N, C-alpha and C positions, 0 to 999 in steps of 0.2 A: 167674224172678220169677212171682209169682201174679197180677199184674195191673198196671194203670197208674193212677196217681193224680196230680192236679194239686198235691197238698200234698207238703211235704218228708217223705221216708221216713227213719226214724231209722237210726242207724248199725248197729243190730243186724240190719238187712236184709242187711248185707255180711259176715256172719261166715262164713268159709270158709277153706279152706287158703291159707296165706300166698302161695303162688305160683300159686294157681288163676287162671283168667280172671276178668276183671271181671264180676261177675254182673249188670250192667246191659245185658248183651246183650239185644237186643229180643225181646219175645215174639213168638210166630208168629201173625201177624195180617195179613190181606190184604183186608179189606173196604173199602168206600168211606167209611167212617167211622173216623177216627183217634182213638185214645184220648189221654187227656192226657199230656203229657210227664212223664217221671220226672226231676224236677229234681235230686233227690239223686244219682241214677245219673249224670246229666250233669256234676254238679259233681265227683263223685268221679273220673270219667274225665279231666276237664280238669285237675284237680290232679295226678292221677297222670302225665299226659302232660307237664305242666309241670316236675314234679320229676324226671322221667326226663331231660328235656333239661338240666336243671341239673346232675344227676349226671354225665351224659356230658360236658358242656362243662367243668365245673370240676374234675372228678376223672379220669374214664376216658380222656379224650383227652390231658390232660397226661401221664398215666401211660403213654400209648401202648398201652392196652388196647383202645381203639377207634381205627381208622385212617380211617373215613369217618363223619362225622356231620352230619346235616341236621336242624336243629331245626324243629319245627312251631309254636314259640311265636308266638301271635297268630292262628294259623289254627284253633285247636282247636275252638272253640264250634260253628261252622257244621257242621263234619265230624261231631261228636258228635250234634248235632240230626238231621242226615240219617240217620246210622247207626241211630238209634232208630225210624226210619220204614222201614228195610230189614227187613221183618218176614216176608217170604215165604221158604219154604226153598229156592226156586229163584232168588231175587234173587241178582245178582252184581255186584260192583264192580271196575273197573280203577282203579288209582291211580298215584301217583308218590312221589318221595322225601319228601314232606311228608304222606302220607297215614296216618301211624301212629296218630293219635287215632281215626281212623275205624275202623281195623282193631282197635284195642283195644276199641272200642265193640262190635264184632261178637263179641268174646269171646277174641281171641288172648290167650294167657297172657303176663303181663308178663315171666316168666322166659324165654319164647321171644324176646320183643323184645330183651331184654338179651344173652342168649347168642348170638343171631344177630349183633348188632352187635359182639360181642366175638370172633366167628368161632370159637365153641366148638362142640363136638360137639352134635348135635341142632338145636334151633331150627327155622327154616323152610327152611334150605339145607344144613345140616350143614357149615358153613364154606366152602361153594362159592361163595356170592354175597355182596355186601356187604349189611350189615344193613339199609340203607335200601330195599332192593328186596324188598318184602313178598310173601307169599302165605299164604293161610289156607283150607284146604279146608272146614273147618267142616261136617262131615256133618250133614245135617238142618237146617242154618241157612244164612243168606246167605254166599256165598262171596267171598273176596277173591281174584280170579284173579291169576296170577303177574305182578308188575310188571316193567317193563324199565328198563334204564338210560338209554335213548334218550328224549329229550323228545318227546311226541306219539305215542309207539308204543302207548299204551294205548287210544286211541280206536277204531280199527277192530276189535280183538278184542271190545270191548264191543258194537259194532254186530253182530258175528257172534253174540254170546250172545243179543242181542235178537231177531235173526232166527230163531235156534234156538228160542226161546220160542214164536214164532208157528208154526214148523215142527212143533214137538212136539205142539202143540195141534190144528193143522188137519190134518197128514199122518198123524201117529202116533196121534191121538186121545188124547193123554195130558193128562187134565183137571187133573193135579196141577200143571201149568204155567200154568193159568189165573190171570191176575192178577200173574204174576211180571214183574219189570223189570230193566234192566241200567243201571248207572250208570257213566259215565266221569268221572273225577275229575282235573282238571289245573289248572295255574296259567295266568295270563294270557299268558305267553310261549308256551305251547303252542298257542295258537289260530293262530299264524303257521305251523303245520306242515302237511305234506301229510296227515298222519293225521287231524288235526282235520277238515280240509275233506272228505276222502274219507268219514269216518264221518258228517259232517253230511249229505252227499249221500245216503248209503245210508239213514240213518234217516228223513229227510224224504220221500224219494221213495217208500219203502216203509211210511211211517207206523208205524215200529217202537216198541216200548215201551222207550224209552231216554231217559235223563236225562243231559244234559251239565251237569256241576257244575264251574263255573269259579271258582276263588278268585283274585281279582285283588289282589295286594299291591303292584302298581306297578312291580315290577322283576323282570327276568329276569337273574339274578345282579346286574350293574350297569346292564343296559340298561333304560331305561324303557319303559312300556307304549305310548307313542306310536310306538315303533319296531316294535312287533308288530302293531298294528292302528290304522288312521286314527282320530284322535280319542281313542285310548286306551280305548275301550269297545266291546267286541265285541257286547254286547247291543244297543246302539244301532244298530250297523252291520247287525245281522241283523233289524232290526225288520220288514223287508218279506219275509222269507223265508217261503215257504209251508209249512204243515203243521208249524209250530214255535211252541210256547208259550214265551214269554220272561218271565223275571223278572229284576229288577235292583235290588240294594239293599245294605244294610249287614249284613255278616256278623258284626259284633260286637255287635249288638243282639239279645238273646235273643228278644224279642217279635216283632220284624220279621223276623229271619232265620227264626224258627220258623213264622211265618205263610207266608212265601214257600216254604219247603221243603215244608210240608204241601200247599200248593196244587199245586206242581209234581208231587209224588209222586202225588197223587190224580188228576191230569190223566193221567199216564203210565199208572198202574196201572188207570185206568178205561177204557183202550183208546182214548183220544183222540189217540194219536200221541206224538212226542218232545217233549221240553221242554228249554229251556236256562235255567239259573240261574246268574247272575253275581252274586257276592257280594264286596264290597270288604273286605279284611282288612289289617292291618298285619303287616309282616314284622318282628318285634321282635328280630332277630338278623341275622347275615350270611347269605349263601347257604349256607355250610357253616361248620364250626368254625374254618376257617382265614381266612375272609373278614373283614376289619377294617371294611368298610363305609365306607371313606374317601371313597367317591364321594357319600355323603349328608351334607347339611349338619346342623349341630347342631339348627336349627330343625325340620328334617324328621324327625329322630330323636325329638325331643320331641313332635312332633305324633303320630307313630306310637304312642309309649308312652300318649299321652292316649286313644288308642282301644283299649287293652288289653282284650280281652273278659273277662278274669278278674274285675276288680272290678266290670265291668258285670253279669256273672252273679251275683256275690255280692249286689249291690244289688237285682237282680231278685228273688232269693229273699227277701231282707230285706223287700222291699215286700209280700211276701205274709204278713208278720208272723212270720217264723221267727226264732228267737233266734240270736244270733251264736255261741252255744255249739255249736249243731248243725254250723255250718261248721267250727269248731275240731275237732270230732270227725271230720269228713270229712278234714281235713288230717292228723290223726294216723293215720288209717286209710291214707291214701295213703302216708304215710312208712313205716308198717309193712310194707305190701306191697312197696314198693320195696326196703327193707332185706332182706326175706326173698327176694325175687327175685334181688337181687344176690348174696346168699350162695349161692343155689342155682346161679346162673350161674358164679360164680367156682369152684364145686366141680366143674364139668364139665371133662372132659378136652379136649384138642386133638382135632380130627377124626382119625380113623385113616387114615393114609396109604395103607394097603393098599386102601382102598375108593374111592380117588379116581377110578378107571377104571369104576366100576359105574354102570349106569343111563344110559349114552350111548345105547344102544338098549334096546328092550323086552327083558326077560329072562323066560324061561319061568316061567309060574305066579306071576309077580310084577308084576301090573298096577299102573299108578298108582292113586292114590285117586280122581282125576278126570281124565276125558278119554279119549275113544274108547270103543269097544264094550267092550273087555276090563274097563274100569273099572266097567262096569255089568253084568258077568257074561254078556255076549252073546258067544257063541263061533260064528262062521260055520263052515261046513264047510271042512275043510282041503283038500279036493280030491285029485286024483291027479297024481303028477308024471310019468305016462306018457300021451302023447297018444293019443286015439282018433279018428283023422281020419276024416272023412266028407264026401262031396260033392266038388265041383270045387275047383280052386285059387281062392283068393280074394286080393284085394290087402290090404295092411295097413290101409287105410282101413276096409274092410268088417269086417276081423277086429277092430279096436278097437271099431267101432260095435256089432258083435254082442256083444262081451264087456260093454261098458257096458249094453246092453240087458238082457242076462241078469242082470247084478248089480243093476240097478235093479229088475228084477222080483222077485228073491228077497230083497232087503234094502231095506226102506222107509226105512232111515236114510240111504241114499246121496242126495246131491244133486250134480248136475253144473251148473256155472255158469262164466260168463266172457263176454267180449265177442263177440256175434254167435253164440252157441252155441244160441240158440232157434229162431225161425222160419227163419232162414237156414241153420242146421245147421252152423255153423262155417265159417270161411274155407277149411278143407280138407275140408269136407263130412262130417267125422267124426261129428257129432252129428245128422245129418240125420233128421228124423222122430222124434227122441226126445222133444222137448217136446210134440209132438201126441199121443204115446202116454202120457206120464207126467204132463203138466200143468205149469203154469207155477211151481208151488211146488217142483218137483223138478228141473226143467231150465229154467234162466232166464238171461236176459241180465243184464249188470251195466253200471254206469257205467264210463267209460273211465278207470280208475285201478287199476293193479296193486297199489298199496298197499292199496286197498279190497278187491280181490279176495282177496288172500292174508291180510290182516289179519282180514277177516271169516271167512274159512275157519278161522283159529286159534281164534276164539271158537266157531264151530260145532262144531269138533272137541272142544273142552273140554266142550261140552254134550252130547257123546255122539253126535253125528252123524258121518257119513262124508263129508266134502267132497271133491269132485273138481273142483277149479278148473282153468280152462285159462288158460295164458299164451299169448296168440295167436302170438307168435314169441319165440324165445330171448332176443333182444336187449331186448324189452319187459319182461323180468323185473327190469331194473335198478332201477326205482322201488320194487320190493317187496323188495329185498335185505335191508333191515333186519328186515322181518317174517319173511322165510325163515330168516335166522340166528337170530333169537329163538326161532322155532318149533322149530328143530332142538336148541337147548340147554335147552328148557324142562323136559324130563324130568330131565336131569343137574343143572341148577342148582336145582331144587326137591327134589332127592334123591328122585325118583320120586313125589313128591306129585301132580304134574300131567303130562299129556302131551297132545299135540295131532297125532294121526295123521291124515294126509290124503294125497291123491295129486294132485300137480300135473302136469297134462299140458302138455308144452312142446315144440312143433315148432321145428325149426331146421335148420341145414345147407343146403348149396347145393341148387339145383333148376333145372335148364336153364341158369340164369345165377346170379350171386351178387350181393351187395351188402353193405355194412357193417351193414345194419339188420335184414334179414330172414334172412340166411344165417349168422349167427354160430354158432359152436359153443361154445368156452370151457367146455366141461363140467367142466374141472378146477376151476373156481370153486365148484361145488357140493361137490366133494371136500373143500374147505376149509370148508364149511358143516357143522360138526360135528352129528351126529345124523340126517343125511339119508341115505337109501339112494338109489342112482341106477341106473335101468335104462336101457340103451342097446340095444334090440332091433334086429336087422338083417332079420328076416322076420316074416310074419304069424303063424306058430305061436308063436314066442317072445314076440311082442307080446301074444297072448292069455294065454299062461301068466304072464308077469310082471305084466301089468295086473291079472289076477284075484288073484294073490297080494298085490299091493300093496293092493287094496281091501278084502282080508280080513285084512290084517295089523294090527299095532299100532304101526307107526312111520311118520313122514313120508317120502314117497317123491316123488322127481322122475322122471317117466316121460318120457323123451326120444323124441320121434317125428321120426325124420329125414325131411325133406321129400322127398328123392330116393327113399326106400324106400316111401313111401306108396302109390305106384301102380307100383312097378318090377316088371317081369315076374320078376326073380330073387328077389324078396322074397315072391312068392305061394306059398301053401301051402294045403292042405285045412284047414278049420276043425277044430281039435283036440278039440273037444267041450266041453260046458258044465261039465265037472268038471276040466278040465285047469288045474292050478296049478303054475307053475314056481318052485322055490325060488331065492331070490337067492344069488349067490356060486357058481354052478354053470356053468362054462364049457362051450362045445360044441366037440368036435373036428370041424371042417368037412371037412378032408382028413387022412388019415394020412400020415406021412413019417418018414424016418430020418436026415436029414442036416441039417435046418434047421427051426427052430420059428418060425413067423410068428404074432405076437400082434397082434390087431386087434379092431375093434368098429364098429357102425354101418354107414355106407355103404361103408367100406373093405373090409368082409368080402367082398362080391361081387367086387371087383377082386383081392383077394389070392387068393381061391379060384380064379379063372380063371387067374391067373399060376401058381398051384401045380400045377394040373392039368397043365400043359404040362411038368412036371418029372418025371413018371413015378414018383411015390411017394417022391421025395426030400424033399419040403417038407410039413411038418405045419402046418396053419392051425388057430389057436384063436381062437374068437369068444368074448370074455369075457362078453358079454351084460349083465352088471352090473358097474359099476366101484366101487360101494360096497354090499356088500363085492365084492372081485374075488377070483377063484379063484387065489390064489397057489400052491397046491399042484399044481394041473393045469399051470401054466406051468413051475414049477421041475422038475416030474417030466419033462415034455417036453424041456426044455433039457438036463437031465442025460443024457438018452438021445441027443439030436442033437447036442449041443455047440456049437450056434449058435442065435443069436436075433436076429430082425428085428422091430421094433415099427412098426406103421403106424397112423397116425391122422390125422384131418383137421384137428384143432386145431393151433395154431402150435407151433413147436419149443420155444421157451424156457418152461420150467416146465410143459409140457404133461404129461399123465399118463404118457406114455411115458418121461419121466425117472424117475418113481417105479418103474415096472417095471424099467427098465435098472438103477437102483441096487439094487433087490432081487435081481435076477439076479446082478449082479456081487458083492454081498456074500455070497450064500448058495450060489452054485454056480460061483464063479470058477474053481475047479481043474477043472471039467469042461468049460470053454469051450475050443473050438478056433479061435475067431475073436473079435474084439471085438464087443460088443453094438452093434447099429446101429439108429438111429431114422430113419424116413422120414415126414416130416410137411409141413404147409404152412410156408413161411418166415414170419417174424414180421411179417405184414402183414395188414390187414383183408381180408375177402373181397371181391374186385373184382367189379364188375357185368358188364363185358364178358365174354362166353363165351370169348374168345380168351385174355384175361388169367386168367380162372378156371381154365381148363385148364392154363395154365402154372404155377399155383401149387398146385393140389390134387394129391396123389400120383395119377399116372396108372398105367395098366397097364404102360406102357413103364418108368416110374420103378421100379415094384415088380419088374418082371423083372430090370432092371439091378442092383437091390440084391440080389436073390436070387442072381444070377450071381456078383456080387462076393463075397458071403459064402461061397457053395459053393466057389469057387476059392481062397479065402484059404489 
């Protein structure tokens, strides 16, 4: 568009390709003075959105061409008004399944919206995700970050993007981010979620440029708002919240909604901290196409339709003296565009089944459009995979700290954060002194919310930073599981449009004693979190190499720091040098052997090595070092030669990763086996606190020796 005017703009403004994006995408504007609204553009988008819903519900859903459909009918006006104020090229919005009008306003092609809902080739997921889960990279313009199927999952990534805006301005000196904001869009039910409260805490304590945009239609599917928040009004309940500008009003009134949106956007864009905007809207349809709304009375439904924003917008335009003929032209233009978009979507093929396994992980020379360093053309040094040890032996704590220190020094995009990582230096002393050296913008403490820690890391990663969050103990990751899973699949489910590479440092395992809360392993859970790499170093040298590779890579990584190895004598090694980067998926042969292969990782490596050394070259010990990917070739090659396999791990027996290794060995080298594959693990019990009980369940040296003897004598 060439500019903004308060008058209605004639239909000739919208002449373009039939399936092109709506051309009322906002002009690039980031000043403290907002231009007049483009009411014609607003009307065209609202009409288009409404007609899309009609087409889907009345035609495409009955024809089973769309399997998931969520109407935005009644929600459109306020979303479109806000989208016209997202004018900065580094603005970003996270949304949910009713956010399509906003994304259309940002410029998403109608054809993409339809083809995605129809699970066709192309679109914004290439048939991998449901059509109501939007994303829109929008190079050079406001971005719609990948949405998630989980309610409330959109808030903390928006907080992370907002924090990245400040980081890029203050730390990287990137003036292009001056004035940018992040918007989290959700419904009233989402304010009951952990994600909402975690993001609210982050945004208000850090005074981030973030807008919480809550559309309250009164129902979370069938559950009324008073079950989500006392008094059914989150704005009233947050009135005393510090550092938060609050607006509360009618989202169907063009004048009132426009005024509140403008005020909220100016507040956030002006650097005054976050704002929360609650607008009431009617939900003029069921939760989804299958919802009959039997839980609503006839009077309630009638009252909702009386608040339909479509006729209110038409009256607003009419009050400006615009002839009804102009509205009719806009309706015809919306019809024409939808017909053309439907024809284009119908003509698209089904997704290519041969491509369904691509983009689970980063692929060489094919970075995502948005997310991580690679998307911005930043290529860190690859490093050397051969160590250059110098100095005395150091423990794993020191080795990890030295690696973090060096990477922070050479890469200003890296930020290390978590609970107690600042002045305290971490509960395991790994980050000791790093905040003092690099400042509170790059090494910082967080609120006690794992959802907030990982969710913000997702937003920061998408904004081009390299987050290195710490989860204080393995068990504490449970509240962040949704964010971890969503992060791992983001590259795949957006067909490589977005990625969120990060490194989660996560201590766990026994140490002197155990307990169900601080000593959990359960590393196999992360192998079910698709898209994550998993490092399990057993010594200081490997810890350096794997951590450096993780921080320089383009995939999300869980870096597991075993508590018993952090200061163990057996895990100490000379520092392998600032250039050492160990590739993932390369196992280490700890001891050579000819008659039995022992496969292990983490704290069990030390015990297996000691037991093997007593066998005078008969037992080969393989330390996998990484479980995702794992070095299958090294294991199978060894077992083919030795004919026997023992798998030892600290995790429990049932469904532990040893079962996967055992199945692979049995399937692929069965005829080479001279004995059954054996697993030695903890029994299926939590980690006990008493050292006596702990020693009774964790595989001991005697247990390993006995298993070795049994297999050698088979």
